[in-house]
VOMILUM-980675 format. One line per field, with one value per residue (C-alpha): residue number from 1; chain; residue in one letter; x, y, z. Coordinates in nm, 2 decimals. Each point is the difference from the previous one (the first is absolute). Example, Ala and Ser with C-alpha at 12.3 -4.5 7.8 and 13.67 -1.06 7.14 Angstrom:
2
resi = c(1 / 2)
chain = c(A / A)
resn = c(A / S)
X = c(1.23 / 0.14)
Y = c(-0.45 / 0.34)
Z = c(0.78 / -0.07)
***
This chain:
303
resi = c(1 / 2 / 3 / 4 / 5 / 6 / 7 / 8 / 9 / 10 / 11 / 12 / 13 / 14 / 15 / 16 / 17 / 18 / 19 / 20 / 21 / 22 / 23 / 24 / 25 / 26 / 27 / 28 / 29 / 30 / 31 / 32 / 33 / 34 / 35 / 36 / 37 / 38 / 39 / 40 / 41 / 42 / 43 / 44 / 45 / 46 / 47 / 48 / 49 / 50 / 51 / 52 / 53 / 54 / 55 / 56 / 57 / 58 / 59 / 60 / 61 / 62 / 63 / 64 / 65 / 66 / 67 / 68 / 69 / 70 / 71 / 72 / 73 / 74 / 75 / 76 / 77 / 78 / 79 / 80 / 81 / 82 / 83 / 84 / 85 / 86 / 87 / 88 / 89 / 90 / 91 / 92 / 93 / 94 / 95 / 96 / 97 / 98 / 99 / 100 / 101 / 102 / 103 / 104 / 105 / 106 / 107 / 108 / 109 / 110 / 111 / 112 / 113 / 114 / 115 / 116 / 117 / 118 / 119 / 120 / 121 / 122 / 123 / 124 / 125 / 126 / 127 / 128 / 129 / 130 / 131 / 132 / 133 / 134 / 135 / 136 / 137 / 138 / 139 / 140 / 141 / 142 / 143 / 144 / 145 / 146 / 147 / 148 / 149 / 150 / 151 / 152 / 153 / 154 / 155 / 156 / 157 / 158 / 159 / 160 / 161 / 162 / 163 / 164 / 165 / 166 / 167 / 168 / 169 / 170 / 171 / 172 / 173 / 174 / 175 / 176 / 177 / 178 / 179 / 180 / 181 / 182 / 183 / 184 / 185 / 186 / 187 / 188 / 189 / 190 / 191 / 192 / 193 / 194 / 195 / 196 / 197 / 198 / 199 / 200 / 201 / 202 / 203 / 204 / 205 / 206 / 207 / 208 / 209 / 210 / 211 / 212 / 213 / 214 / 215 / 216 / 217 / 218 / 219 / 220 / 221 / 222 / 223 / 224 / 225 / 226 / 227 / 228 / 229 / 230 / 231 / 232 / 233 / 234 / 235 / 236 / 237 / 238 / 239 / 240 / 241 / 242 / 243 / 244 / 245 / 246 / 247 / 248 / 249 / 250 / 251 / 252 / 253 / 254 / 255 / 256 / 257 / 258 / 259 / 260 / 261 / 262 / 263 / 264 / 265 / 266 / 267 / 268 / 269 / 270 / 271 / 272 / 273 / 274 / 275 / 276 / 277 / 278 / 279 / 280 / 281 / 282 / 283 / 284 / 285 / 286 / 287 / 288 / 289 / 290 / 291 / 292 / 293 / 294 / 295 / 296 / 297 / 298 / 299 / 300 / 301 / 302 / 303)
chain = c(A / A / A / A / A / A / A / A / A / A / A / A / A / A / A / A / A / A / A / A / A / A / A / A / A / A / A / A / A / A / A / A / A / A / A / A / A / A / A / A / A / A / A / A / A / A / A / A / A / A / A / A / A / A / A / A / A / A / A / A / A / A / A / A / A / A / A / A / A / A / A / A / A / A / A / A / A / A / A / A / A / A / A / A / A / A / A / A / A / A / A / A / A / A / A / A / A / A / A / A / A / A / A / A / A / A / A / A / A / A / A / A / A / A / A / A / A / A / A / A / A / A / A / A / A / A / A / A / A / A / A / A / A / A / A / A / A / A / A / A / A / A / A / A / A / A / A / A / A / A / A / A / A / A / A / A / A / A / A / A / A / A / A / A / A / A / A / A / A / A / A / A / A / A / A / A / A / A / A / A / A / A / A / A / A / A / A / A / A / A / A / A / A / A / A / A / A / A / A / A / A / A / A / A / A / A / A / A / A / A / A / A / A / A / A / A / A / A / A / A / A / A / A / A / A / A / A / A / A / A / A / A / A / A / A / A / A / A / A / A / A / A / A / A / A / A / A / A / A / A / A / A / A / A / A / A / A / A / A / A / A / A / A / A / A / A / A / A / A / A / A / A / A / A / A / A / A / A / A / A / A / A / A / A / A / A / A / A / A / A / A / A / A / A / A / A / A / A / A / A / A / A / A)
resn = c(M / F / N / E / L / L / E / K / L / Q / N / D / N / Y / L / T / L / E / T / T / P / S / H / E / P / I / F / D / N / I / L / E / K / I / E / R / L / D / L / I / D / K / I / D / G / F / S / T / T / D / N / P / L / A / K / L / K / Y / N / S / L / F / A / A / I / K / L / Q / Q / K / F / N / K / P / T / I / A / T / I / S / M / R / D / R / N / K / I / A / L / Q / S / D / L / L / G / A / N / D / F / D / V / R / A / I / L / A / L / T / G / D / P / A / K / M / S / D / Q / P / R / A / K / G / V / F / E / D / N / S / N / L / L / L / Q / I / I / K / S / F / N / N / G / M / D / Y / S / G / K / P / F / K / S / A / P / K / S / I / L / S / F / A / V / I / N / S / Y / A / K / N / F / K / S / L / E / K / K / M / N / K / K / I / L / N / G / A / S / G / V / I / S / Q / P / V / Y / N / I / A / N / A / K / K / L / L / E / H / F / N / K / A / K / E / E / F / S / D / E / R / A / S / S / Q / L / I / L / G / I / F / P / I / T / K / L / R / T / A / Q / F / L / S / S / H / V / P / G / I / F / V / P / D / N / W / I / D / A / L / T / K / A / S / K / I / S / E / D / E / E / R / K / V / G / M / Q / L / S / R / D / L / L / K / S / I / Q / K / L / H / P / K / V / H / L / M / T / A / N / K / F / D / I / A / N / E / L / L / S)
X = c(7.83 / 0.27 / 0.04 / -0.37 / 0.03 / 0.29 / -0.20 / -0.29 / 0.22 / 0.16 / -0.29 / -0.33 / -0.22 / 0.18 / -0.14 / 0.16 / -0.14 / 0.21 / -0.03 / 0.15 / 0.08 / -0.12 / 0.16 / -0.07 / 0.14 / -0.27 / -0.08 / -0.32 / -0.23 / 0.11 / -0.04 / -0.35 / -0.10 / 0.13 / -0.18 / -0.33 / -0.01 / 0.08 / 0.28 / 0.22 / -0.18 / 0.04 / 0.38 / 0.31 / 0.21 / 0.08 / 0.28 / 0.10 / 0.15 / 0.31 / -0.05 / -0.12 / 0.08 / 0.25 / -0.29 / 0.03 / -0.21 / -0.02 / 0.28 / -0.07 / 0.17 / -0.20 / -0.32 / 0.09 / 0.04 / -0.34 / -0.18 / 0.16 / -0.09 / -0.35 / -0.10 / 0.26 / 0.06 / 0.35 / 0.10 / 0.25 / 0.17 / 0.15 / 0.35 / 0.13 / 0.36 / -0.06 / 0.01 / 0.26 / 0.36 / 0.13 / 0.02 / -0.35 / -0.14 / 0.15 / -0.09 / -0.36 / 0.00 / 0.14 / -0.26 / -0.28 / 0.11 / -0.04 / -0.36 / -0.06 / -0.03 / 0.18 / -0.15 / 0.18 / -0.08 / 0.33 / -0.06 / 0.24 / -0.25 / -0.13 / 0.25 / 0.05 / -0.07 / -0.37 / 0.00 / -0.22 / 0.29 / 0.23 / 0.34 / -0.05 / 0.29 / -0.01 / 0.26 / -0.02 / 0.32 / -0.13 / -0.33 / -0.24 / 0.23 / 0.24 / -0.27 / -0.09 / 0.37 / 0.00 / -0.30 / 0.18 / 0.29 / -0.23 / -0.16 / 0.35 / 0.05 / 0.24 / -0.02 / 0.09 / 0.37 / 0.01 / 0.01 / -0.20 / -0.28 / 0.03 / -0.38 / -0.11 / -0.29 / -0.33 / -0.04 / -0.11 / -0.22 / 0.11 / -0.22 / 0.07 / -0.20 / 0.00 / -0.17 / -0.30 / 0.06 / 0.29 / 0.04 / 0.29 / -0.11 / 0.35 / 0.12 / -0.26 / 0.11 / 0.36 / -0.11 / -0.22 / 0.30 / 0.22 / -0.27 / -0.04 / 0.38 / 0.01 / -0.25 / -0.34 / -0.27 / -0.26 / 0.01 / -0.30 / -0.10 / -0.13 / -0.38 / -0.11 / -0.31 / -0.06 / 0.06 / 0.24 / 0.23 / -0.01 / 0.08 / 0.29 / 0.14 / -0.04 / 0.17 / 0.31 / 0.01 / 0.01 / 0.28 / 0.18 / 0.02 / 0.08 / 0.37 / -0.07 / -0.02 / 0.01 / -0.26 / 0.01 / -0.19 / -0.30 / -0.01 / -0.35 / -0.13 / -0.28 / -0.23 / -0.09 / -0.36 / -0.10 / -0.37 / -0.10 / -0.33 / 0.07 / 0.09 / 0.26 / 0.18 / 0.01 / 0.13 / 0.26 / 0.14 / 0.00 / 0.17 / 0.23 / 0.10 / 0.28 / -0.03 / -0.38 / -0.23 / -0.37 / -0.17 / -0.23 / -0.31 / 0.03 / 0.05 / -0.29 / -0.24 / 0.08 / -0.03 / -0.35 / -0.10 / 0.13 / -0.23 / -0.30 / 0.08 / 0.27 / -0.20 / 0.01 / 0.37 / 0.07 / -0.23 / 0.17 / 0.35 / -0.09 / -0.14 / 0.31 / 0.22 / -0.21 / 0.01 / 0.38 / 0.05 / -0.20 / 0.19 / 0.34 / -0.09 / -0.10 / 0.33 / 0.24 / -0.16 / 0.29 / -0.13 / 0.10 / -0.29 / 0.07 / -0.28 / 0.17 / -0.17 / -0.35 / -0.08 / -0.37 / 0.11 / 0.21 / -0.29 / -0.24 / 0.24 / 0.06 / -0.36)
Y = c(10.05 / -0.02 / -0.38 / -0.03 / 0.22 / -0.22 / -0.32 / 0.13 / 0.11 / -0.34 / -0.24 / 0.17 / 0.27 / 0.34 / 0.35 / 0.34 / 0.34 / 0.30 / 0.34 / 0.32 / 0.26 / 0.35 / 0.34 / 0.11 / -0.06 / -0.25 / -0.36 / -0.04 / 0.09 / -0.32 / -0.21 / 0.14 / -0.10 / -0.35 / -0.04 / 0.15 / -0.25 / -0.29 / -0.11 / -0.14 / -0.34 / -0.04 / 0.02 / -0.15 / 0.32 / 0.34 / 0.17 / 0.36 / 0.19 / 0.22 / 0.33 / -0.16 / 0.20 / 0.19 / 0.21 / 0.10 / -0.21 / -0.11 / -0.24 / -0.37 / -0.13 / 0.22 / -0.10 / -0.36 / 0.05 / 0.17 / -0.28 / -0.27 / 0.17 / 0.07 / -0.33 / -0.25 / -0.11 / -0.03 / 0.28 / -0.01 / 0.34 / 0.11 / 0.15 / 0.16 / 0.01 / 0.34 / 0.19 / -0.17 / -0.11 / -0.31 / 0.18 / 0.13 / -0.33 / -0.19 / 0.27 / -0.02 / -0.38 / 0.02 / 0.24 / -0.18 / -0.33 / 0.15 / 0.09 / -0.35 / 0.11 / -0.30 / -0.05 / 0.21 / 0.05 / 0.09 / 0.25 / 0.18 / 0.29 / 0.23 / 0.26 / 0.32 / 0.21 / -0.10 / 0.17 / 0.29 / 0.13 / 0.26 / -0.14 / -0.32 / -0.25 / -0.37 / -0.19 / -0.34 / -0.16 / -0.32 / -0.16 / -0.19 / -0.31 / 0.19 / 0.05 / -0.37 / -0.08 / 0.24 / -0.17 / -0.34 / 0.14 / 0.12 / -0.34 / -0.14 / 0.23 / 0.26 / 0.32 / 0.02 / 0.06 / -0.33 / 0.16 / -0.21 / 0.17 / -0.02 / -0.08 / -0.20 / 0.15 / -0.19 / -0.19 / 0.21 / -0.13 / 0.15 / 0.06 / 0.12 / 0.10 / -0.11 / 0.11 / -0.22 / -0.01 / 0.01 / -0.08 / -0.23 / -0.18 / -0.15 / 0.35 / 0.01 / -0.35 / 0.12 / 0.30 / -0.23 / -0.24 / 0.29 / 0.11 / -0.35 / -0.05 / 0.31 / -0.14 / 0.14 / -0.20 / 0.14 / 0.16 / 0.22 / 0.05 / 0.31 / -0.04 / -0.28 / 0.01 / -0.35 / -0.35 / -0.08 / 0.27 / -0.13 / -0.36 / 0.13 / 0.18 / -0.30 / -0.23 / 0.23 / 0.06 / -0.37 / -0.03 / 0.29 / -0.19 / -0.35 / 0.04 / 0.06 / -0.28 / 0.21 / 0.24 / 0.20 / -0.28 / 0.10 / 0.35 / 0.08 / 0.20 / 0.24 / 0.12 / 0.36 / 0.11 / 0.36 / 0.03 / 0.21 / 0.19 / 0.25 / -0.03 / 0.28 / -0.20 / -0.31 / 0.21 / 0.17 / -0.32 / -0.17 / 0.29 / 0.17 / -0.25 / -0.24 / -0.35 / -0.01 / -0.17 / 0.09 / -0.23 / 0.12 / -0.16 / 0.24 / 0.30 / -0.10 / -0.07 / 0.33 / 0.19 / -0.14 / 0.07 / 0.35 / 0.09 / -0.10 / 0.18 / 0.04 / -0.24 / -0.26 / 0.06 / -0.06 / -0.30 / -0.17 / 0.08 / -0.14 / -0.32 / -0.05 / 0.06 / -0.22 / -0.29 / 0.04 / -0.01 / -0.32 / -0.16 / 0.09 / -0.12 / -0.34 / -0.01 / 0.14 / 0.15 / 0.24 / 0.35 / 0.36 / 0.24 / 0.36 / 0.26 / 0.34 / 0.04 / -0.06 / -0.24 / -0.01 / -0.17 / -0.25 / -0.07 / -0.05 / -0.23 / -0.21 / -0.02)
Z = c(10.87 / -0.26 / 0.04 / -0.07 / -0.31 / -0.12 / 0.07 / -0.20 / -0.28 / -0.03 / 0.08 / -0.01 / -0.15 / 0.02 / -0.06 / 0.08 / -0.06 / -0.11 / 0.17 / -0.13 / 0.27 / -0.10 / -0.03 / 0.36 / 0.35 / 0.10 / -0.09 / 0.22 / -0.29 / -0.18 / 0.32 / 0.04 / -0.35 / 0.04 / 0.34 / -0.13 / -0.29 / 0.24 / -0.24 / 0.27 / 0.01 / -0.38 / -0.03 / 0.15 / 0.00 / -0.15 / -0.19 / 0.00 / -0.30 / 0.01 / -0.18 / -0.33 / -0.31 / 0.22 / 0.14 / 0.36 / 0.24 / 0.36 / 0.09 / -0.08 / 0.32 / 0.23 / -0.19 / 0.05 / 0.37 / 0.02 / -0.20 / 0.22 / 0.32 / -0.11 / -0.16 / 0.13 / -0.35 / -0.16 / -0.24 / -0.28 / -0.01 / -0.33 / 0.01 / -0.32 / -0.11 / -0.16 / 0.33 / 0.22 / 0.00 / 0.18 / 0.33 / -0.01 / -0.12 / 0.29 / 0.25 / -0.11 / 0.02 / 0.36 / 0.12 / -0.18 / 0.16 / 0.35 / -0.09 / -0.14 / -0.36 / -0.14 / -0.35 / -0.25 / -0.37 / -0.18 / -0.28 / -0.23 / -0.03 / -0.26 / -0.14 / 0.20 / -0.31 / 0.04 / 0.35 / 0.10 / 0.21 / -0.18 / -0.10 / 0.19 / -0.07 / 0.02 / 0.20 / -0.17 / 0.14 / -0.17 / -0.09 / 0.24 / 0.00 / 0.23 / 0.26 / -0.02 / 0.06 / 0.30 / 0.15 / -0.05 / 0.20 / 0.28 / 0.01 / 0.05 / 0.30 / -0.17 / -0.20 / -0.36 / 0.07 / 0.19 / 0.35 / 0.25 / 0.20 / 0.38 / 0.00 / -0.30 / -0.19 / -0.01 / -0.32 / -0.31 / -0.28 / -0.33 / -0.31 / -0.35 / -0.31 / -0.36 / -0.32 / -0.09 / -0.37 / -0.25 / -0.36 / 0.11 / 0.32 / 0.03 / 0.10 / 0.28 / 0.11 / 0.04 / 0.21 / 0.21 / 0.05 / 0.13 / 0.25 / 0.13 / 0.01 / 0.22 / 0.24 / -0.09 / 0.17 / -0.23 / -0.35 / -0.07 / -0.36 / -0.16 / -0.07 / -0.22 / -0.20 / -0.14 / 0.11 / -0.29 / 0.12 / 0.36 / -0.12 / -0.20 / 0.30 / 0.22 / -0.25 / -0.03 / 0.38 / 0.07 / -0.25 / 0.16 / 0.33 / -0.13 / 0.09 / 0.37 / 0.26 / 0.32 / 0.15 / -0.32 / -0.18 / 0.21 / -0.15 / -0.14 / -0.28 / 0.11 / -0.28 / 0.00 / -0.07 / -0.07 / -0.07 / -0.30 / 0.01 / -0.28 / -0.37 / 0.03 / 0.27 / -0.22 / -0.29 / 0.21 / 0.15 / -0.34 / -0.19 / 0.26 / 0.27 / -0.10 / 0.13 / 0.01 / -0.26 / -0.01 / -0.25 / -0.28 / 0.15 / 0.31 / -0.23 / -0.22 / 0.29 / 0.17 / -0.32 / -0.06 / 0.36 / 0.00 / -0.29 / 0.22 / 0.33 / 0.27 / 0.22 / -0.27 / -0.06 / 0.38 / 0.01 / -0.29 / 0.14 / 0.34 / -0.15 / -0.21 / 0.30 / 0.23 / -0.26 / -0.03 / 0.37 / 0.03 / -0.28 / 0.14 / 0.35 / -0.16 / -0.19 / 0.26 / 0.32 / 0.07 / -0.07 / 0.06 / -0.05 / -0.11 / -0.01 / 0.03 / 0.34 / -0.15 / 0.29 / -0.10 / -0.32 / 0.20 / 0.23 / -0.29 / -0.17 / 0.31 / 0.12)
***
């Protein structure tokens, strides 16, 4: 299934859906929501998050196993550098490999000071590029120290993330280049909210991989989409989340709609999000959809 995902990423339309495990020892409630909405036929794969905002959640690797076993669709499991040293990172990769979880999103992770757990400390041996390098070693049949495995791991697809906006896009380009250098098959952007932003990201991503003539030249940018249905969400993303740009026309349209009713606010937000998705799929049909587990919104957007 991972070869099919890679083929779609490099040569076809590609769409993955993010899932966020919850603060409880079960994942079946999320599986049931996805099944009930019949989302499985509308997407190519899933992703699972790893304790976002340093808040305690169900483990991303176990969630990926459950998604794959239930739906037979590839799942990109996020692994955060915040919570693991080199030993734990590699141990998790070995166990995940045995369960055929072989698409990994390497993330540095939110700071531990944001955690809901008292006196939690971050590990942060390095940033996400270290995990990308570890995955490269695994794909060459050895651990990060250079010691060969007696049984070579099955190949692992690595993914990375990038901000969707910067005052200086050259700085983003350098970060993209480093992630491609370290073997990322796909680089997922933070949410984009207009086509001009998407074009700018694509332009700099293509420049970032110009120097590569091997398999790294086939690395793809995956554009993140997070539908907005409330004015306060747009205002929060615009004002408080670095690396995301929400254009004025979204804020203005949602402000006007919010003065009419909540239903009108949602309707306008969904229309803006739907139009954006269609435009991006025409420009560059490689999309990662994030809805904070509001799978009804994902279903409505994709129907």
